[in-house]
N, C-alpha and C positions, 0 to 999 in steps of 0.2 A: 454766477452760475445760473443758468436758466432753470425754469420750473421743470421742463422735460428731463433735463440732465439730473436734477435732484430726484425726480420720481424714478428714473431708471436706476440710479445708484441705490436708492432705497429698496426697490423691488429685488435687485440682485442680492442685497444684504439679507433681505427677508428669506429669499430662497436658500441662501447659504446656511442661514441659521436653522431653517426648518429641516434641512437634510443632514445636519451635523448630528451624529449618533451619540456623541459624548455627553453633552449637557442634559440635565433633566428637563422635563416639559416646562416647568415654571421658569427655569433659567433661560430657556429659549424665548419664552414670551417676554420676559424682562428685556432681553437683548433686542428683540424685534420692536418693542415699544419705544426704546431709546432711539432706534433708527427712525421710527415714525415721528416722534416728537421733534427730533432734529430736522427732519425733512420739512415739517410743517412750521418750523421756526417758532415753536411754542415752548413754554417752560414746564408745563404739566400735561399729563395724559393718563389714560387707563384703558385696560381691556377687561370687559365684563362678559361672562359667559352664563348661559341659562343653566340652572341647576334644577332639574325636574321641570315642572310646568308653571311654578308659581313664584320663582325668585331668580334674581341675577346675583352673581358673585364676582367680586373683583379678583381676577387671577393675576393681574400684573398692574403695577402703578408706579409712577415716579415718586409717590409718597408711600414708602414701604408700610407705614402704619395702617394704610387703607386696604392692603392685600388681605383677602379673606372676608372683607366686609360684604354682607348680604343685604339685598334690597328687594322687598316684596313687590311683585308686579302690580298689586292693587294700589300701591302708593302713587300719589300724583307727583311723579318725578320726570325729568327729561328723558332719562334712560328707559323708563317704563313706557313712555309715550312712543319712543322710537320702535321699541319691540312690538307694541300693539299695532302701530300704523305701517310698519315696514318701510318707513320713510326717514331720510336724514333730517336732522333738526339743527338749525343754526340760529343763534341769538347773539346780538350785540347791542350797543347802546342806542342804535338807530331804530331797532325794531319796536321798542317801547310797548309797555303794557302787555307783555307776554306772560300769561298765567303760569307757564312752566319754568320761569326764570329763577326758581329757588334752588340754586346750586349749593355745593358745600360752602360753609361759612368762610373757610380759610382762603377761598379764591378772591383775589384782589381786583381782577379786571372783569369786564362785562362779557366780552366775546367768548363763546364756546361753541364747539361743533361736535355733534354726535352722529355717527353713521351706523346703520345696521350691518351686521355680518350675516350674510344670507347663504344658505346651502340647501339645494333642492327645494327652492321656494319657501324655505322655513328660516326664520330668524333664529340663530344659535347664540347670538351675542351682540355686543355693541363696542365700537371704538370711539373714544372720547379724547379730544384735545382742548386745552384752554390755556389762559395766560399767554397770549400771543406776544412775542418779543417785538418791541417797536410799536407801530400803530395797532390799536386794539380792534382789529378787524381781520377776518379771513375772507379774502376775495373769492370770486367765482371759480377761478382756476385752482385755487388751493382747496376749495370745497370739492371740486371734481377730483383733485389729486387724492384726497383722503378716501373717496369712494373707490378709486382704483386700488389703493393700498388695502382697503378692507376686503376687496375681492381676492387679493393675493393671500390674505390671512387665512382664507378658507383652505387653501392648499396646505399651508403650514399646519393648521389644525387637523386636517384630514390625514396628513402624513403621520402626525403624532397618534391619531386614533388608530390607524392601521398598525403602527409600530406597537402600540399598547396591546392591540388585539392579538398580534403575533406573539408577543411576550406571554400573554395569558394562555394562548393556545399551546405554546411551547411548554409552559409550566404544567398545563393540564395533561398534555401528552406524556411528559416525563413522569408525572405522578401516576398516570394509568399504566405506563410501561413498568414502573417499579412495582405496582400492584400485580400486574400480570406475571412479572418475574417471580414474585413471592408465591403467587398462586401456582405457577408452573413448577416451582421447586417443591411445594407441598404435594402436588399431584404426582410428580416424578418420584419423590421419596416414598409416597404411599404405594405407588405402582410397583416400584422395586421391592418394597417390603413384602407386599402381597405375593408377587411372583416368586421371590426367594423363599417365602414360607410355604408356598405350594409344593416345592420340590421335596420337602420332607415327607408329607403324607403320600405323595405319588410314589416315592421310593419304597415306602412301606408296602404299598399295594403291589408293586412289582416283585418285591422280595417274597411276600406271602403267596402270590400267585405262582411263583417259581416253585416254592415248597409244595403247594397244592398240586402242581402238575405231576409230581411223582407219586401221589397217593390216590388221585381221582381215577374213577373207572373209565374204561375206553369209551363208553357211550356218552360220558360227560366231558371228555378231554377237549373236544372241539370248542366247548363253551369257555373252558379255561384258556385255551389258546387264543380265542377271540378277545377275551378280556385282557390277556397279556399284550396283544397287538394294540388294543385301544390305549392301554397304559403307556406303552412305548411311544405311541403317537402323541399322547398328551404330554409326556415328559419332554419330547423334542420341541413341542410348541412352547412350553414354559421356558425351556432353555433358550429358544430363539428370542423370546420376548426379553429375557434378562440380558442376553449377550448383545442384542441390537442396542439396548439402552446403554450398555457399557461401552460399546464401540462408538456410539454417537457422542458420548462424554469423554472418549479417549482414555477410559479406565481399564480396558481389557488388554492386559500385557501379554504379548506373544512369547511363548517359551520355545526357542528353537532347539531342534535336535536332528540327528541324522534319521532320515525316513527311507524305508524301502517302499517304493511306490506300489510294487506288486502286493506286498503284505497289507498296505493301506487299503487297496481295492478289495482284497479278499476279506478283510475284517468288516468293511462297510457292507459287503454283500451278505456276509454271515449274519450280521446283526438284523438284517431285514429279510432273512430267509423265510421266517414264519409268515410274514405278511405276503411275501411273494407266493408261497405255497397256497395260502388261503384263496388267492385270486387265480390260481392255476397258471402262473406265469413262469417263464424260464429266464435264468440269468446266464449270460455268456461273457467271459472275460476276453478282452482283446489287447494283447501286448506281445511284443516280439520276445522270444526266448533269449535272444542275445543281450537284451537289455535287463534281464531279470536280476542281475547282480548289481545294477547301478543304484545309487542312493542320491538323495538331495536333502536340503535343509529346510525345515519349516516347523510350525507348531502342529504336532501330530493330532492332538485332541481337536483342535479347531478345524483342521483340514478333513479329519474323519467326519466331523459334523457336516461339512460342506457336501461331501460325497453322499452321506446319508440323506440329506435334504433333497438332493437332486434325484437320488434313487427313489425316495418316498414319493416325490411328485410323479416320476415315471410310472411307478406302480399304481398310483391313484388314477391316472388318466389312460392307462393301457387296457384295452379290451381283454377279456379272458382268453387264455391260450397264446397270447403274443409273447415275443422275446424282447428282453431288455439287455442292451450291451453296455459294458463299462470297461474302460481301458485307459492307457496312457501311451505316450511316445515322447522321446527326446527330440527337440528341434535343433537345427544347426546353429541357431542364434543363442546358444547357451540358455535354453529355456526348456521346461517340461510342460507338456500339454495333457490334461486329463479330459475325459469326455464321458457322458452318459447319454445313450441313444434309446429312444422308445418309438413305438408305432401307434401313439395316441392320436388325438384329433388335430395336432399341429397348432402352430401359433401364427396368427395373421401378422403381416409385416408391420402394421401400425402399432402392435403391442410388444414388439421384441425388446424395446427399451423399457417400456412402462411396467412390464411384469416384475422388474427388480425393485419397484417402488413399494412403499408400505401399503398393505391391505388392498392391492389393486385387484379389480375384477374385470374379466374379459368375457364377451359373449360370442358364441359361434352362431352364425346365421343359419347354418345347416340344421342343427338340432335344437336351437334356441336355448342351449344349456349355458349356464354361467360358470366360469372357471375362476377360482380364487387362489391366488398365489400366497396369500397371507404374509407372514414374515419370513418364511423359509428362504425364499429367493433373495429377500432383502439382506438377510444374514449372510447368505453365500457371497453376494456382491461385496459387502463391507469386509468380510473376512478375507476374501481374495485380494481386495485392494489394500488391506492392512499388510499383506505379504508382498505388496508392490506388484501385484499381478492384475490380470483383466479377465472378465467373464463375459460370455455372449451366448446367444442361442441361434441355431441355424434351423430353418424350417421352411417348407414350401407353402405353409398355411393350410394344407389339405390333410396330410397324414404324416405323423412322425415329427419328432423334434430331437435335436442334438445339442445338448448343453456342453459348452467347452469352457474350461478355464486354464489359463497359461500362467505359470509362475517362473520367475527368474531363478537360475541356479547360482545361488550365492553361498559363499563359505561363511557360515555363522558359528560363533562360539556357543556352546551349550550353556544356558543359564543355570547357575547352581544356587 
């Protein structure tokens, strides 16, 4: 077998070993060293790598007892000389009088060859072969061969470094993800606890204001009504926060029952009548009398909240004296469509999807006002989609918006 063939086969074997993901790094180096020693027709060899700036460590050796052996770079040894000079070192019986010829005592022959392993112009280790089989000499071609092999070792070492770096990064990311999950759970639990606990005192405020409204004088009644309106708004906000969290976690169970859509709209309008009166707005119901006796299935409480949120937004952005329309109609595709229409500032086309996201804010160029959807529309979208429906907004972007949500007419059993 020619030297070129031996070199090629060795380089292929080194490449295969370096890309094999199964063995540990030390096992890979041992396998690679055996290929190198065989290629060089030597009996012994070792791979040493720099540890820090002051020492070399044997990471692979044909003599297992030497693995882990450390050598200080200040020692006058052949390996240290190669590292400092970045130059191969070859010694045999013909060189004579070489001061660096103090090898390990157990070596029986004179010839040994050490080449540097260089990466980015820095020596990172050395490759050593000795105990040549047959004639005690490494010829010029064999010396060049070992240099080629050393350059290929860089690729193997770099692959291992990258693999180890990836493993460390993966472990770090997994650890951070676990910490983030724990932190998110603590935050979510605290958030839900606070929001849930807020409903109690708000309910007390609403109840006491209702009692107070029967005893207060006419001149102070508007202050009580204003406080009631504020409490109602705050209660809806808290409910939205809690329900959105439950919907995101899939913990809000829908309770289906037969619903009269006309009664649903009337109740939603009645609950916001005080807020509407305060802003001097008008409510108009829009539905066909022939459809008044029709019913559909859904979670009444959840859908009532959807309508209330849409109406509350319409009230908030409608100028004084305007009219708000609310209604429904049955579609031919076995669906029912609800809508709430206002004459507010309108919604730009670029925001018609975004307004259903959490805490979104949009700005009108005309009056430079910022409009905040908060969680009301987010809840509406999630609640409608939980009913397997869809919600959208129609607007020319100048004046008025029409919020529409469509639900399937499904026969559902009432949960008991």
